[in-house]
ZATOR-38399 format. One record per residue: x, y, z of N, C-alpha, C in turn. Coordinates in pm, whole numbers, always signed. Atoms other than C-alpha are relative to their C-alpha. Layout:
BEGIN
neast;nnorth;nup;caeast;canorth;caup;ceast;cnorth;cup
X;Y;Z;X;Y;Z;X;Y;Z
...
//
This chain:
BEGIN
neast;nnorth;nup;caeast;canorth;caup;ceast;cnorth;cup
-94;+9;-31;-18935;+1445;+16136;+102;-105;-92
-65;+102;+89;-18842;+1129;+15956;+68;+16;-101
+42;-33;+100;-18816;+1271;+15621;+172;+135;+37
-117;-103;-22;-18536;+1561;+15820;+90;-89;+39
-61;+105;-43;-18375;+1264;+15974;+107;-86;-145
-17;+95;+114;-18307;+1082;+15636;+91;+146;-67
-59;-92;+43;-18190;+1444;+15495;+167;+56;+45
-122;+14;-63;-17920;+1443;+15771;+96;-94;+6
-18;+127;+35;-17822;+1101;+15727;+133;+37;-154
-44;-23;+191;-17724;+1185;+15321;+105;+106;+23
-98;-127;+11;-17498;+1514;+15423;+109;-74;+52
-122;+41;-91;-17289;+1350;+15684;+46;-177;-115
-67;+36;+18;-17251;+1077;+15441;+101;+53;-109
-66;-84;+156;-17148;+1320;+15152;+160;+13;+97
-119;-42;-92;-16921;+1455;+15445;+138;-118;+22
-68;+89;-35;-16760;+1131;+15534;+77;-102;-141
-107;+62;+148;-16684;+1026;+15142;+135;+66;-14
-131;-71;-26;-16419;+1245;+15192;-21;+166;-105
-24;-146;+99;-16310;+1622;+14977;+0;-40;-121
-45;+38;+143;-16219;+1426;+14667;-151;+2;-91
+100;-23;+67;-16568;+1402;+14562;-73;+58;-43
-18;-120;+42;-16671;+1732;+14586;+58;+83;-91
-86;-4;+60;-16388;+1817;+14445;-13;-37;-168
+30;-2;+172;-16472;+1640;+14156;-132;+41;-93
+156;-90;+16;-16812;+1809;+14159;+63;+144;-106
+3;-147;+44;-16681;+2164;+14106;+128;-8;-124
-111;-11;+107;-16341;+2035;+13893;-83;-58;-157
+92;+36;+174;-16620;+1890;+13634;-49;+107;-84
+41;-169;+14;-16766;+2275;+13648;+86;+48;-87
-81;-41;+51;-16455;+2391;+13576;+40;-9;-132
-31;+86;+171;-16401;+2188;+13278;-55;+9;-125
+147;-27;+121;-16742;+2242;+13097;+40;+152;+23
-23;-131;+14;-16676;+2644;+13191;+121;+13;-86
-107;+0;+98;-16337;+2599;+13017;-22;-6;-107
+42;+47;+108;-16447;+2419;+12734;-57;+88;-61
+68;-88;+117;-16688;+2678;+12651;+86;+120;-11
-63;-77;+11;-16447;+2942;+12643;+144;-27;-136
-96;+41;+86;-16226;+2795;+12412;-57;-26;-98
+59;+60;+166;-16242;+2812;+12038;-49;-86;-65
+114;+125;+88;-16494;+2599;+11851;+192;-46;-95
-29;+86;+94;-16325;+2290;+11667;-33;+40;-90
+48;+19;+130;-16291;+2300;+11319;-119;-73;-33
+102;+116;+53;-16594;+2122;+11145;+11;-39;-119
-33;+17;+93;-16557;+1884;+10864;-101;+41;-119
+88;+8;+127;-16772;+1948;+10545;+37;+8;-125
-20;+27;+129;-16786;+1893;+10221;+22;+157;-116
-2;-84;+67;-16619;+2160;+10024;-85;+20;-167
+42;-12;+163;-16849;+2339;+9704;+32;+112;-31
-91;-112;+78;-16562;+2592;+9598;+129;-35;-10
-147;+53;+3;-16220;+2527;+9494;+105;+152;+19
-101;-175;-56;-15936;+2825;+9582;+113;-44;-10
-175;+56;+77;-15578;+2805;+9423;+58;+167;+61
-76;-97;-20;-15317;+3022;+9608;+79;+19;-118
-94;-33;+100;-15165;+3199;+9331;+156;+83;+14
-118;-45;-19;-14876;+3335;+9509;+22;+69;+143
-7;-41;-126;-14700;+3428;+9872;+123;+123;+10
-83;-93;+13;-14471;+3680;+9974;+69;-11;+154
-34;-57;-106;-14254;+3794;+10277;-34;+125;+34
-1;-148;+16;-14299;+4153;+10358;+103;+15;+135
-10;-30;-124;-14146;+4120;+10722;-52;+1;+116
+46;+33;-132;-14207;+4093;+11095;-42;+90;+83
+20;-109;-137;-14293;+4268;+11410;-144;+46;+6
+131;-32;+28;-14623;+4304;+11394;-45;-61;+167
+29;+89;-131;-14664;+4031;+11653;-119;+52;+98
+107;+5;-99;-14903;+4115;+11957;-12;+143;+34
-3;-138;-36;-14855;+4498;+11950;-159;+100;-104
+139;-4;+68;-15230;+4549;+11769;+2;+60;-117
-2;-104;+105;-15173;+4731;+11423;-83;-17;-89
+61;+124;+116;-15337;+4487;+11226;+40;+54;-155
-46;-64;+131;-15157;+4611;+10929;-39;-127;-113
+41;+47;+110;-15275;+4511;+10602;+34;+31;-129
-74;-63;+137;-15160;+4568;+10241;-130;+82;-74
+63;-90;+115;-15284;+4842;+9971;-3;-52;-134
-22;-3;+125;-15346;+4812;+9619;-79;+131;-70
+62;-79;+124;-15377;+5047;+9308;+80;-20;-85
-51;-15;+123;-15250;+5049;+8946;+31;-156;-31
-12;+144;+85;-15266;+4670;+8936;+190;-43;+118
-104;+13;-135;-14995;+4681;+9287;-58;-13;+91
+45;+22;-167;-14953;+4532;+9632;+45;+71;-1
-122;-64;-101;-14798;+4757;+9866;-13;-54;+115
+19;+88;-137;-14740;+4563;+10177;+94;+119;+75
-132;-90;-88;-14544;+4769;+10527;+25;-155;+103
-37;+117;-79;-14402;+4542;+10815;+33;+74;+93
-125;-96;-93;-14293;+4681;+11162;+166;+0;-44
-161;-18;+24;-13939;+4558;+11080;+42;-43;-118
-25;+42;+158;-13966;+4478;+10694;-13;+97;-95
+59;-101;+155;-14010;+4835;+10499;-126;-18;-28
+115;+14;+110;-14221;+4875;+10222;+34;-92;-86
+51;+46;+115;-14309;+4629;+9948;-87;+48;-88
+92;-7;+106;-14438;+4704;+9610;+0;-139;-61
+23;+115;+63;-14551;+4376;+9439;-112;+6;-115
+94;+0;+90;-14726;+4277;+9126;-120;-101;+33
+139;+64;-32;-15101;+4199;+9191;-23;-161;-23
+42;+142;+103;-15090;+3895;+8950;+102;-93;+29
-71;+63;+4;-14798;+3785;+9002;+77;-16;+134
-76;-64;-101;-14661;+3887;+9336;+169;-23;-1
-161;-38;-32;-14313;+3967;+9211;+43;+137;+26
-63;-166;-58;-14118;+4267;+9367;+28;+70;-110
-29;-132;+106;-14125;+4610;+9168;+105;+59;+117
-109;-89;-84;-13915;+4802;+9453;-66;-85;+149
-38;+15;-184;-13846;+4765;+9816;+74;+110;+88
-28;-122;-62;-13804;+5077;+10073;+13;-60;+136
-79;+14;-100;-13564;+5039;+10355;+24;+136;+105
-71;-110;-61;-13558;+5318;+10627;+114;-13;+33
-124;-3;-51;-13216;+5416;+10649;+23;+20;+181
+36;-3;-140;-13110;+5374;+11013;+83;+138;+53
-79;-101;-42;-12987;+5680;+11207;+73;-28;+107
-73;+21;-114;-12676;+5668;+11435;-50;-10;+149
+29;-54;-162;-12750;+5651;+11831;-187;-10;-39
+143;+34;+54;-13129;+5571;+11674;-31;-95;-4
+28;+134;+49;-13323;+5269;+11657;-91;+22;-134
+42;-14;+153;-13439;+5173;+11309;-202;+25;+23
+151;-66;+38;-13811;+5317;+11237;-67;-135;-57
+162;+111;-13;-14107;+5052;+11318;-89;+102;-86
+127;-34;+104;-14355;+5100;+11021;-110;-55;+51
+115;+70;-39;-14667;+5055;+11174;-143;+14;-49
+115;-86;+45;-14952;+5280;+10993;-4;-18;-139
+13;+8;+159;-15045;+5196;+10635;+51;-145;-37
-36;-128;+92;-14929;+5203;+10380;-163;+34;-53
+147;-66;+36;-15237;+5429;+10274;+94;+74;-161
-47;-10;+147;-15206;+5498;+9859;-67;+118;-72
+55;-114;+102;-15301;+5768;+9615;+58;+121;-59
-62;-82;+119;-15204;+6022;+9339;+166;-24;+30
-121;+47;+24;-14861;+5867;+9315;+81;+9;+113
-86;+19;-125;-14772;+5828;+9679;-48;-157;+96
+51;+106;-104;-14743;+5545;+9914;+51;+46;+140
-70;-65;-99;-14717;+5667;+10255;-66;-88;+178
+7;+77;-136;-14658;+5525;+10590;-1;+63;+134
-30;-46;-138;-14683;+5568;+10960;+70;-31;+93
-107;+62;-53;-14422;+5492;+11191;-60;+13;+164
+77;+43;-133;-14494;+5383;+11584;+90;+119;+97
-57;-118;-68;-14280;+5728;+11700;-84;+133;-46
+85;-134;+72;-14512;+5943;+11495;+54;+36;-88
-59;+12;+75;-14328;+5968;+11203;-80;-19;-141
+39;+65;+80;-14486;+5991;+10879;+88;+34;-175
-102;-16;+164;-14296;+5912;+10534;-80;-24;-120
+76;+11;+153;-14435;+5955;+10186;+102;-24;-112
-118;+90;+96;-14250;+5730;+9918;-71;+25;-115
+82;-13;+133;-14319;+5758;+9553;-63;-140;-108
+73;+135;-18;-14535;+5502;+9445;+80;-92;-173
-73;+61;+140;-14372;+5443;+9074;+148;-58;+96
-174;+46;+2;-13987;+5365;+9227;+26;-25;+162
-47;+4;-164;-13991;+5363;+9644;+27;+130;+2
-60;-99;-65;-13797;+5663;+9640;-72;+69;+165
+54;-76;-135;-13858;+5882;+9975;+7;+124;-17
-11;-120;+67;-14001;+6225;+9896;+3;+119;+113
+13;-77;-130;-14061;+6378;+10248;-37;-74;+107
+42;+49;-137;-14118;+6317;+10575;-36;+114;+87
+55;-78;-111;-14301;+6474;+10876;-60;-83;+129
+66;-19;-139;-14435;+6452;+11250;-113;+24;+39
+70;-32;-149;-14710;+6394;+11444;+9;-24;+151
-7;-12;-83;-14780;+6403;+11772;-37;-134;+120
+9;+99;-103;-14871;+6044;+11867;+33;-106;-96
-42;+156;+87;-14798;+5686;+11743;-91;+4;-107
+154;+18;+77;-14989;+5590;+11405;-16;-159;-7
+17;+109;+62;-15102;+5275;+11360;-132;-92;-49
+108;-30;+121;-15360;+5326;+11092;+35;+72;-123
-83;-50;+105;-15300;+5345;+10728;-79;+158;-39
+12;-181;+65;-15323;+5753;+10615;-78;-38;-150
+13;+3;+52;-15521;+5796;+10368;+16;+148;-128
-26;-101;+67;-15449;+6044;+10041;-131;+57;-71
+69;-71;+61;-15670;+6296;+9846;-13;+155;-6
+67;-126;+55;-15768;+6593;+9643;+163;+86;+77
-101;-145;-59;-15370;+6734;+9767;+59;-35;+87
-4;+24;-157;-15375;+6602;+10100;+40;-128;+64
-49;+70;-47;-15211;+6353;+10335;-111;-17;+139
+109;+42;-126;-15487;+6248;+10607;+106;-109;+113
-97;+96;-77;-15311;+6099;+10886;-64;-63;+198
+83;-31;-109;-15517;+5936;+11225;+111;-89;+90
-97;+20;-108;-15259;+5920;+11530;-101;-73;+162
+103;+102;-73;-15357;+5677;+11829;-23;+130;+153
+47;-85;-131;-15379;+6038;+12077;-87;+53;-21
+167;-58;+21;-15739;+6104;+11889;+16;+85;-83
-25;-107;+49;-15566;+6360;+11660;-19;-101;-131
+39;+25;+187;-15634;+6366;+11275;+54;+107;-32
-73;-93;+49;-15350;+6581;+11077;-26;+4;-148
+11;+6;+118;-15385;+6669;+10718;+155;+94;-42
-158;-73;-1;-15048;+6753;+10576;+5;+20;-173
+15;-3;+136;-14963;+6854;+10199;+13;-98;-65
-87;+112;+93;-14897;+6578;+9933;+128;+17;-19
-92;-53;+127;-14653;+6786;+9774;+151;+28;+117
-128;-49;-99;-14420;+6897;+10076;+0;-98;+128
+65;+72;-118;-14586;+6715;+10389;+3;+120;+126
+4;-112;-90;-14606;+7036;+10554;-168;+28;+39
+124;+16;-34;-14903;+7046;+10812;-102;+128;-53
+120;-120;+40;-15239;+7241;+10692;-71;+4;+99
+97;-34;-118;-15490;+7178;+10987;+41;-143;+65
-3;+113;-48;-15534;+6921;+11237;-139;+22;+95
+51;+81;-70;-15806;+6767;+11453;-34;-70;+105
-69;+124;-84;-15797;+6639;+11786;-202;-48;+77
+135;+61;-30;-16100;+6405;+11946;+51;-46;+192
-14;+93;-136;-16110;+6318;+12356;-24;-95;-71
-10;+168;-15;-15998;+5989;+12416;-93;-42;+135
+24;+113;-101;-16200;+5738;+12685;+132;-10;+52
-131;+39;-73;-15984;+5627;+12988;+38;-117;-70
-8;+132;+38;-16015;+5281;+12825;-26;+14;-115
+6;-7;+125;-15985;+5219;+12480;+62;-175;-71
-55;+116;+77;-15933;+4913;+12219;+116;+54;-60
-121;-52;+68;-15608;+4890;+12080;+20;-49;-141
+120;-36;+138;-15692;+5007;+11710;+13;+123;+19
+47;-148;+69;-15733;+5336;+11481;-118;-86;-109
+19;+13;+148;-15971;+5307;+11194;+12;+94;-110
-67;-89;+130;-15825;+5418;+10850;-93;+119;+7
+91;-114;+4;-15962;+5758;+10755;-51;-10;-90
+54;+30;+90;-16246;+5723;+10504;+16;+124;-79
+32;-117;+61;-16199;+6000;+10239;-173;+42;-94
+105;+13;+118;-16528;+6114;+10036;+12;+128;-77
+10;-132;+62;-16648;+6410;+9816;+1;+79;+37
-13;-119;-125;-16478;+6667;+10033;+3;-11;+131
+56;+31;-153;-16565;+6520;+10336;+110;-148;+58
-39;+89;-55;-16351;+6286;+10582;-69;-67;+111
+24;+1;-88;-16461;+6060;+10775;+10;-117;+132
-47;+35;-77;-16349;+5942;+11095;-60;-121;+130
+85;+73;-94;-16436;+5646;+11335;+99;+43;+141
-60;-80;-117;-16334;+5757;+11674;-39;-116;+127
-38;+122;-155;-16247;+5549;+12023;-132;+40;+96
+103;-16;-79;-16566;+5703;+12212;-111;-47;-102
+110;+99;+42;-16798;+5496;+11987;-70;+78;-90
+82;-85;+110;-16895;+5796;+11735;+72;-43;-131
-1;-11;+118;-16858;+5835;+11371;+18;+151;-18
+3;-131;+33;-16741;+6195;+11275;+58;+56;-145
-47;-79;+168;-16743;+6418;+10922;+53;+85;+10
-75;-112;-51;-16467;+6648;+10907;-13;+46;-140
-76;-44;+112;-16431;+6905;+10618;+129;-27;-55
-132;+21;+43;-16140;+6788;+10393;+97;+120;+21
-86;-79;+29;-16012;+7133;+10326;+50;+88;+117
-15;-105;-106;-16018;+7291;+10680;+28;-75;+136
+3;+143;-127;-16072;+6969;+10915;-161;+65;+87
+118;-66;-73;-16420;+7176;+11039;-70;-151;+45
+107;+62;+20;-16696;+6936;+11165;-77;+8;-47
+105;+24;+116;-16960;+6855;+10979;-110;-51;+121
+89;+75;-95;-17154;+6584;+11217;+71;-66;+87
-14;+101;-98;-17163;+6335;+11480;-90;-117;-5
+140;+73;-35;-17312;+6034;+11525;+44;-145;+111
-19;+78;-80;-17298;+5788;+11789;-36;-148;-42
+19;+137;+90;-17245;+5422;+11646;-25;-99;+94
+2;+85;-117;-17192;+5246;+11999;+17;+73;+105
+18;-68;-127;-17297;+5399;+12308;+75;-75;+137
-133;-5;-74;-17027;+5401;+12570;-96;-54;+146
+52;+59;-105;-17275;+5182;+12849;+46;-78;+99
-37;+103;-98;-17199;+4984;+13158;+69;+51;+136
-27;-62;-185;-17077;+5010;+13537;+148;+26;-35
-172;+15;+52;-16674;+4942;+13394;+9;+54;-120
-63;-55;+115;-16476;+5146;+13191;+75;-88;-129
+15;+92;+89;-16426;+4797;+13000;-138;-61;-53
+114;+11;+24;-16799;+4760;+13005;-47;+99;-123
+82;-129;+108;-16832;+5097;+12821;+82;+18;-132
-98;-9;+163;-16562;+5033;+12513;-67;+16;-111
+47;-5;+135;-16737;+5138;+12218;+105;+45;-135
-57;-42;+100;-16475;+5202;+11995;-25;-39;-172
+7;-11;+188;-16473;+5252;+11575;+108;-39;-52
-146;-7;+11;-16200;+5064;+11512;-15;-12;-198
-16;+116;+156;-16292;+4902;+11136;-50;+136;-76
-15;-114;+98;-16268;+5112;+10830;-139;+41;-23
+135;-19;+24;-16626;+5242;+10759;-11;-8;-146
-9;+12;+166;-16762;+5185;+10400;-109;+84;-16
+83;-115;+116;-16895;+5450;+10153;-21;-68;-116
+48;+21;+129;-17099;+5342;+9913;-141;+112;-70
+125;-111;+38;-17306;+5640;+9714;+20;+89;+112
+71;-51;-82;-17461;+5843;+9955;+10;-33;+101
+74;+63;-142;-17468;+5600;+10223;+177;-31;+46
-104;+22;-81;-17180;+5484;+10514;-51;-97;+88
+48;+162;-82;-17210;+5131;+10656;+148;+24;+105
-120;-37;-90;-16998;+5161;+11008;-49;-99;+124
+36;+50;-128;-16960;+4912;+11292;+100;+3;+106
-136;-40;-124;-16804;+4940;+11648;-29;-149;+106
-45;+129;-125;-16673;+4728;+11958;-79;-1;+67
+120;+47;-75;-17000;+4750;+12116;-136;-77;-83
+53;+97;+37;-17145;+4493;+11852;-153;+82;-48
+52;-111;+126;-17337;+4781;+11675;+49;+64;-142
-25;-25;+168;-17388;+4831;+11290;-101;+131;+29
+85;-124;+47;-17522;+5135;+11131;+14;+58;-106
-2;-77;+134;-17619;+5264;+10807;-47;+170;-13
+28;-125;-2;-17567;+5618;+10774;-42;+94;-148
-3;-63;+132;-17651;+5891;+10503;+84;+131;+48
-102;-101;+18;-17329;+6058;+10425;+5;+158;+5
-17;-126;-14;-17379;+6383;+10386;-93;+104;+135
+63;-53;-128;-17620;+6479;+10680;+39;-77;+119
-45;+74;-123;-17511;+6186;+10939;-146;-25;+36
+83;+86;-66;-17852;+6096;+10975;-2;-162;-10
-4;+165;+25;-17903;+5723;+11060;-140;-52;-63
+42;+79;+37;-18072;+5470;+10858;-49;-121;+10
+4;+83;-65;-18075;+5197;+10979;+105;-68;+150
-98;+27;-124;-17915;+5026;+11329;-24;-132;+79
+37;+158;-39;-17863;+4648;+11440;+104;+16;+120
-100;+36;-122;-17687;+4503;+11789;+76;-88;-59
-87;+107;+71;-17511;+4288;+11511;+155;+81;-39
-125;-62;+40;-17131;+4398;+11491;+115;-17;+84
-107;+35;-52;-16793;+4421;+11586;+83;+70;-6
-133;-59;-13;-16434;+4580;+11630;+96;-15;-133
-103;+31;+95;-16266;+4424;+11322;-103;+70;-153
+28;-21;+181;-16456;+4605;+10998;-123;-67;-40
+89;+113;+74;-16736;+4515;+10744;-6;+21;-156
-4;+44;+136;-16808;+4429;+10396;-128;+21;-43
+121;-26;+56;-17093;+4545;+10160;-20;-48;-143
+13;+55;+144;-17237;+4374;+9836;-125;+60;-38
+136;-57;+53;-17529;+4458;+9661;-95;-27;+66
+159;+27;-65;-17766;+4316;+9890;-12;-6;+134
-97;+16;-176;-17541;+4236;+10230;+55;+84;+33
-150;-36;-114;-17346;+4380;+10507;+75;-82;+52
-67;+92;-71;-17134;+4173;+10656;+79;+35;+88
-85;-69;-124;-16993;+4189;+10972;+35;-146;+99
-36;+87;-113;-16798;+3980;+11242;+13;+35;+149
+29;-7;-211;-16924;+4005;+11645;+134;-16;+75
-117;-33;-96;-16657;+4018;+11895;-6;-180;+60
+36;+158;-57;-16801;+3579;+11974;+48;-74;-131
-9;+78;+87;-16683;+3483;+11648;-106;-37;-142
+72;+71;+27;-17022;+3472;+11485;+7;+96;-155
-25;-101;+101;-17034;+3629;+11092;-121;-7;-56
+60;-90;+31;-17323;+3803;+10996;-92;+38;-154
+52;-32;+94;-17536;+3845;+10672;-152;+95;+19
+137;-111;-26;-17756;+4182;+10718;-43;+61;-132
+68;-83;+119;-17998;+4323;+10460;+91;+161;-15
-97;-139;+17;-17833;+4621;+10293;-117;+116;+57
+128;-85;+26;-18174;+4775;+10295;-85;+64;+135
+54;-10;-158;-18300;+4732;+10645;+74;+3;+128
-72;-6;-137;-18007;+4619;+10869;-52;-169;+22
+109;+146;-70;-18246;+4255;+10946;+158;-138;-46
-115;+122;-8;-18002;+3943;+11005;-88;-84;-96
+91;+83;+118;-18090;+3733;+10676;+75;-132;+37
-50;+170;-10;-17837;+3439;+10800;+101;+28;+121
-113;-2;-85;-17550;+3399;+11073;+57;-159;-15
-130;+102;-12;-17245;+3164;+11096;+26;-25;+120
-50;-4;-135;-17177;+3065;+11431;+138;-133;-2
-101;+124;-42;-16882;+2765;+11372;+103;+24;-16
-70;-44;-83;-16650;+3019;+11433;+39;+50;+137
+9;-8;-155;-16716;+3058;+11776;+152;+44;+56
-133;+12;-70;-16378;+3247;+11984;+74;-42;-90
-114;+63;+79;-16170;+3165;+11722;+67;+108;-62
-86;-140;+22;-16035;+3573;+11693;-15;+9;-167
+47;-73;+161;-16230;+3623;+11346;+19;+97;-64
-67;-156;+37;-16094;+3912;+11103;-155;+23;-36
+151;-56;+66;-16367;+4119;+10978;+3;-95;-154
-20;+83;+86;-16500;+4008;+10631;+60;+53;-97
-20;-76;+163;-16407;+4075;+10256;-107;-93;-69
+23;+92;+76;-16577;+3946;+9981;+18;-36;-112
-76;+70;+95;-16469;+3766;+9714;-125;-66;-116
+95;+73;+69;-16718;+3682;+9409;-157;-13;+64
+80;+44;-73;-17002;+3546;+9550;+8;-58;+135
-67;+90;-136;-16849;+3428;+9918;+44;+140;+53
-99;-116;-75;-16744;+3610;+10212;+131;-34;+66
-143;+71;-52;-16395;+3542;+10351;+11;+43;+154
-74;-60;-77;-16251;+3586;+10652;+70;-59;+102
-205;+92;+7;-15904;+3436;+10843;-45;+34;+205
-20;+21;-168;-15869;+3342;+11260;+137;-29;+38
-97;+16;-68;-15603;+3320;+11467;+88;-143;+16
-90;+109;+47;-15459;+2988;+11332;+29;+13;-145
-73;+18;+142;-15394;+3113;+11008;-139;-29;-141
+68;+64;+116;-15715;+2924;+10819;-93;+128;-53
+109;-70;+69;-15932;+3127;+10574;-104;-79;-13
+89;+71;-7;-16266;+3045;+10583;-126;+75;-139
+79;-73;+85;-16532;+3117;+10255;-161;-55;+42
+148;+17;-64;-16914;+3154;+10334;-23;+30;-134
+82;-67;+158;-17163;+3151;+10021;-96;+117;+97
+60;-125;-31;-17302;+3473;+10007;-151;-24;+73
+161;-43;+7;-17684;+3406;+10027;-27;-107;+142
+63;+39;-135;-17715;+3161;+10372;+109;-15;+47
-55;-4;-79;-17363;+3172;+10503;+93;-138;+38
-12;+159;+28;-17301;+2803;+10442;+191;-41;-6
-120;+33;+62;-16937;+2698;+10466;+58;-61;-155
-40;+33;+109;-16784;+2642;+10145;+135;+6;-50
-145;+52;+17;-16408;+2612;+10160;+74;+100;+148
-98;-12;-143;-16116;+2634;+10384;+139;-39;-43
-96;+43;+57;-15778;+2696;+10322;+93;+55;+106
-118;-67;-87;-15408;+2795;+10555;+67;+45;-69
-44;-73;+35;-15278;+3111;+10496;+153;-29;+49
-155;+1;-44;-14951;+2994;+10748;-52;-25;+127
+59;+96;-126;-14948;+2872;+11075;-8;+156;+129
+29;-89;-5;-14976;+3248;+11187;-153;+79;+52
+131;-45;-13;-15260;+3444;+11356;-11;+89;-144
+19;-74;+92;-15445;+3665;+11061;-94;+80;+105
+47;-96;-66;-15564;+3990;+11262;-68;+107;-82
+43;-122;+83;-15622;+4237;+10991;-101;-28;-113
+127;+23;+86;-15947;+4269;+10741;+69;-44;-96
-55;+6;+170;-15840;+4080;+10388;-56;+69;-7
+31;-131;+118;-15893;+4294;+10112;+22;-62;-129
-44;+32;+92;-15970;+4207;+9786;-19;+83;-203
-77;-37;+139;-15857;+4357;+9414;-26;-74;-139
-21;+56;+125;-15918;+4252;+9078;-60;-141;+27
+23;+161;-18;-16060;+3924;+9191;+103;-77;+99
-158;+62;-40;-15746;+3856;+9383;-20;+32;+202
-25;-5;-174;-15772;+3802;+9777;+111;+37;+98
-131;-45;-113;-15507;+3939;+10027;-35;-59;+105
-32;+5;-153;-15370;+3812;+10371;+73;+29;+62
-124;-59;-23;-15132;+3959;+10562;-65;-86;+163
-13;+69;-172;-15057;+3732;+10891;+64;+105;+84
-45;-77;-90;-14890;+3866;+11191;+168;+15;-6
-123;+18;+35;-14566;+3726;+11098;+73;+54;-109
-29;-60;+113;-14571;+3937;+10768;+0;-97;-113
+14;+124;+144;-14631;+3612;+10523;-161;+97;-68
+110;-55;+46;-14853;+3800;+10271;-50;-117;-132
+58;+98;+62;-15075;+3551;+10047;-92;+56;-94
+150;-62;+100;-15314;+3603;+9733;-62;-176;-61
+92;+162;+16;-15579;+3326;+9654;-111;+79;-139
+101;-25;+115;-15828;+3319;+9326;-66;-64;+22
+93;+102;+4;-16132;+3137;+9301;+53;-61;-86
-6;+71;+97;-16083;+2850;+9062;-118;+10;-95
+142;+2;+95;-16299;+2836;+8745;-98;-68;-1
//
């Protein structure tokens, strides 16, 4: 009875102390919870790598928050870059000097075309898609317009060009093959969409006579290049959960084809290695994300939805290392530059990690705006395009 009496006195004392004390307790917990959700502050470290910015260019604005993840493409020593409101630019890879610029003509009583999907490059063409479903093919040599075509949905992924055909993935789940010479439609394949999907599409990846398509239902499909016939389909991320949000499993990052093997990751945080001809899984691991991956001689590099960068063993998928210093910084998919892994974040910072153990090696800023597109590397040059249309090129110092 005595203990119960003491407990009662304690409860009365708390009540008499006023609501401010209780409120303070919960305010502290709320502050801690809020801080746990904030982007990690950048840690200081001693750089072990020097990186030089070799040029920068502005290729247009308009991406903002529409989720198109515009990234440049490289072919024959040129960089081809597009922006929603900036047209298409061809630049010299080594110097950034402009070779040509294409701006779509404005039609009377119509809004100017918003270039959102691309560019895709191949067979002498630069192909770009628009938010209203137009496909525009340009001459890669001089930027002159060769033809236009239309597909039913908006295009927010880069087209692919191979074997005399242009392949376009539109946001309605359809893949369309167009004749590279005329733009005439040859075939199409439709994929049913889930009720809720991530804003974004994986670019079409062309293999020997086969197309690989990352789908919004978490599958990777192989289609025959000449007629669109389905060859196989493999689930990468299983749409599990009680709500539509929990079931989202989109494959939005470009699969990587190396030899006969495919490497692909999904929004469901699954990464898989697949035998390309058969679709047979070689290994699967629960480290992954929607931003795409990169493959080196011994590693598969991937960033998960929490901002952790993983180095997976290429042969088995086992996690060899992880880097958590960039947590909640909306980190892009990785690129490989020399012996380093490169990712970008929501503040425009670029982070170089050592390939062997994931340790931070260098940090630079590409601009003040977020980078959402996966960086690319060509001929040793790293290319990064932010949402404000600023394109920067970086090279490792000797």
